[in-house]
C-alpha positions, 0 to 999 in steps of 0.5 A: 628517469629522463625524457627527451623533449619533442620537436627539435628541442634536446633534452639535457641529461640528468646528473649521474647515471640513471642506471637500472631505471626506465626511459622512454623513447621521445615524440621522434616517430622511429629511432634505431637500437644499434649493437654498439655506441655509433651509427656504424654498428649493426641496428638490432631493431627500431623503436617507437615513441613511447617504448619503455626501455630499461637503462643498463648504462647511460652515457652522454651520447649513447645509452644502453637500454633493454627492451620489455622483450628482453633485447639490449642495444644502444640509443641516442641519449638525446632521444630519451626521456623519462616520461612517455611522450605527450603524443603517447599520453594523449590518446589513453587520456583522450580515451579515458576523457571520452569514457568519463564524458560517456559515464557522465552522459550515462550518470545523467540519464540515470540521474534524470531517470532517478529523478523522475522515479523519485517523483513518481514515488512522491506521487505514489507515496501521496496516492498511498497516503490517501488510499491508506486514509481511505482504507482506515475510513473503510475499516471504521465504516466496516467496524461500524456496520458490524457493530449495527449488524450485531445490534440488528441481531440483537434487535432481531431476537428481541423482535422475535421475542416480542413477536412471540409474546404478542401472539400469546398476548393476542391469543389471550385477548382473543380467549378473554374476548371469547369469554366476555362474549360468553359472559354477555350472552350469559348476562343477556339470558339472565336479564331475559330470564329475570324480566320474563320472571318479573313479568310472570310474577307480576301476572301471577300477582295480578291474578291473585289481586283479581281473585282476591277482589272477586272473592271479596265482592262475592263475600261482601254480596253474600253478607248483603244478602244475608243482612237483608234476609234478617 
């Protein structure tokens, strides 16, 4: 395929006949497609820069072409080129460039957002790690308190049992104290009775001794009187 050079430069036709290949209208704004190979032939239509034409017959001065819509005619060969003109290619390229720049800008914004989110996630990860440590401590503390509670329950049962035993012992102690008091009262009565008995025995013995002495005196007196009488 051949392309015409923009401006006043004229493209050199390629060797051979590029029949069946495509050619493009050069940077010239508008060219005429005629029904024959001269300016005297009828103009079929006008063509603009960048129009794609299929080569049907290539000539040094004129080339027979066919448009994408199916129209056939002759155009000056010098106005054809093998590639689209720069003025035709530039707008799409510029548009593509603007699109790429916009995509780059969007990607930059997304990158900043992702970076910010990553930093937030890092901060969240640190906070999460702290919370996990705190949670582990709370679990450990909870386990310890449960153990203490279980031990407290056991101690409570033991305390209740000891309390019951203490009540029993206090009852037994009270009973023993009452029995001891009773024994003391009985012992006191025994000692009182013993003392009273001793005193009574002493009195009886004293009386008996007194009587014995009196009897002895009476007997001795009678004996004396008898002796005197004799």
